[in-house]
N, C-alpha and C positions, 0 to 999 in steps of 0.2 A: 655646068652640069647640075641638075637639081639634086637636092639632098634626098637620100632614101627615107622612106617612111616605114614604120613597123606596124603590122596588123596581124590578126589571127590567121593561121593557116586555113585554107579552104580546100575542098576536094579537087578543085581545078588546078591546084598548085603542085600536086603530087609529082607529076612527071618532070616539071621544072626543077623541083628539089633534087630529084635523082640526077639530072644532068649537071646541076651545080656541084653536087657531091663528087661526081666523077671528075669534073674539071678541077675542083679544089685539091683533091688528093693527087691528081695527075701533076698539077703545078708543084705540089710539095715534093713529089718524087723528082721532078726536074731540078728543083733547087738543090737536092742532094746528089745530083748527077746520076740518077738511076732511072731505068725505064718505068713508065707507069704500070700499075697493075691493070689487067684487063677489066673493063667495066663489068660490074655485076649485072645480072639479068634484071630488066626493068620490072618484070612480074614480081620478083622477090621484093624489090623496093616498094612496089605498090602495096604489098601485104604489110610490110613493116611500117611504112608511113601511114597507111590507111588505118592500121590497128591503133597506133598511138593517137591519131586524130580522133578515133572513136572513143578510146578509153581515157585519154588525157587531153581534151581540147584546150584546157587552161594552160598546158605546157607547150603548145604547138604554135609557133610564130614564124612569120616570114618578113623579110625586108624587101621593099619594092621601090624601084626607081623608074620613072617614066613608063609605068605600066608593066615593067618586067621584074620578075622575082630575082633578087641578087643574093639572097641569104636565107638561112633557115635555122631555127633551134627547135629541138624536140626534147622534152623532159617528161618523165613519168614518175608517178608515186605508187608504190606497192606496199600496202600495210605499214605505212609510216616511213618508208625508206624512199628517198628521192634519188633519181639518177638522170644524168644527162645522156640521152641516147644519141644525139647528133647536134653538132654546131658547125655549119659550113657557110662560107662566103665566096661568091664568085671572085676569081683571082683579081679582076680589075677593080673590085670594090673592097679589097682587103686593106687593112691599115688605115681605114677611114672612119673608124668608130662604129661601123655596122655590127661587127661581131660583138663588141662590148654591149651595145644596146640589146641585141638578141639574147645574150647571156644573162643580162639583168632581168629580162622578162621571164626566162626559163628558171632562173634562180628564185625569183619571187614566188613562182608556182609552188615551190617546196618550202614556203615560209613556216608551215606547221610541222614539217617532217622532223623526225628524231634522228635520222641518219642520212648521209649523202654519199654518192658515188659518182666519180668522173673517171673515164678512161681517156687519157690524153695522148694525142699523137706526139711525135718528137719535134713538132714545130715549136721553136723557142717562144713564139708569141702566145701559143696556146698554153705552154707550160707556165709562162709568166702570169697569164690571166687566171689560171686555176690556182696557182700558188697564192695569189692575192686574195682568194676567197677564204683563206684561213684553214684550208683542208690539209691533212697530213699527206706528204708526197712519198710514194713508194716506187722507186725506179723498177722498171720491168724489162725482162728480156723475152726473146722468142726462140723457138727451136724449129728448124726447117730441114727438109731433106727427104730422101726416099727411105722409108724404114726397111731395115734388113734384119732377118733372123728373129722376127717377132712372132711368137706362137700365140694363137688365139687363147683367150682365157675361158676355160670351159664353164666357169661359174657365172660368166656374164652372158646374158641372153638379149635378143632383140626385144625392144619395148613397144608398147602400144599406148593409145590414149587411156586405156584402163590403168596404166601405171602413173597417171598424173597425181593421184593421192600420195604416192611415195615421193615424187618430186617436191610436193608441198611440204611434207614432213622434213625432208632433208634440207630444203632451202631454209626453213625456219631455224634449224640448228646451226647452219653454216653462216647465214647472212641476216638472220633475224626477220626475214620477210620472204614470202613465197612468190615465185613467178606466176604460178597459176596457169592461165591459158596462154601466157607468153610462150610457154614450152610448145603448146599446140601450134602456135604461129611459126615457130622454128621448123616444126615437122611439115607444115603446109608448104614451105618453100623448098622442100627436098631434104631436110635433115633426117637423120636416122637416130632413133633413141636406143641407147644401150643401157641395160639395167643390171645392177648387181643387187639381187633381192635383199631388201631390208637395209642395205648399206649405202647405196648411192646410185647415181645415174650420170649419163653424159649424152650430149647431142653432137654428132659429127656430120659434116657435109662437105663433099668435094675434098676429102682428106684433111679438112681443118676441124679442130676441136672448137665447137661453137659455144659449149657450156659444159662444165663438169663440177659436180658437187658430191661430197661423200661425208660419212660420219667420222671417219678417221683416215689418216694418211695412207695406211696400207690398202684400204679399199679404193682410195683415190688413185693410187699407183696401179692397181689392178685394172681399173676402168681405163686409165690412160693407155696401158699396154693393149687393151682391147680396141681402143680407138686407132692406135697405130697399126694393129694387125688388120683392121677393117680397111685401111688405105690400100691394101693389096699391092704394095710396091710402088704405087703412085706417090706423087709429092704430098707430104704431110706438113701441117702447120700447127704449132702449139704456141699460144700467145698469152700475154699477161702473167708471166711467171715472175712473181716478186720474191723477196727473201722469205716471205711467209709460206711460200709454196715449194720449199726445198724437196718435198717428196716427188716432184715432177722431174727433177734433174736426171736421176738414175734411169728411169724408163726411156727418156729421150736419148741419152748417151748410149745406152745399150742398143738402141735401134739405129745408131749411126747418124742421128740428126746433129746439125751444127747449131750451137748457141749463138744468138745474135743480139747485140745491144742496139737495135735499130727500130724499136717499137714505140717507146714513150714511157708513160708512168701511170700508175693507179693512184688516184687521190681519194682519200676517205675522210669522213668526218662524222662525229656523233656515234650513235648506236647502230652499227651494221653487223653485229655479231662478231665472231672471231675472224670471219672472212677467210677461213681456211678449214680444211683443204678445199680449195675452190679456184676454178678458172672461170672468170665472168664472161657473160655474153656481151659482145660489142653493141648489139642492138638493145638488149633488155637488162644490162648490167648484172 
């Protein structure tokens, strides 16, 4: 079988990357004896992958074998902070060095960055790879379930694109770099922006907290309660809760969610601000 070659991601590769991502995470769930998560909509994947290809072409790479894409790495840099948005390899090509080569290209893209962020799955191979980068490892847990007895927070209101300046200000306080139009991309794929004026914001979609940042823990907890109330009794997901995000525990338990140690870890390096109170975005870190 020919060795895979690594090349820059091209627009024609976007759908293939989505299918590889679905297969890779499905295989990981199977290894843990769990049913795979339903695949996300391809339209949302096209927005995410297409955006990073447009904003960070130097961090977008694929591995190709016999004309077929078998892996992808997506990295971004925002105001000096580098993040790994995606690293996936087709199950049949895993443990062959493909992921290592893709990660090296993505890592090199952030050579001049002052801070680095990786959200790692619980795959032992992924955890080992990111630990070897010299980043600090922060184990994370998730909270899941149907929220109960969660009253809407009257001080939290629906947000619009006009609130992006607030997200920029809060991001710079919390993580040392703004997401900017990445927040707009989250809204484009169906996310709802919730705003606590002057204090913080959150993005929620399909019951999942996709991003949450606030100036202090009390405001973050208020926003999280608003996110859980917005679920309307449907399944809710809160992820990437590390020891630095202790403010998130009480709102989750009050709502009857279960805490799970089945998500992975947050890896941080360099200057990424206090990184709290903050629940990062899986796509945009």
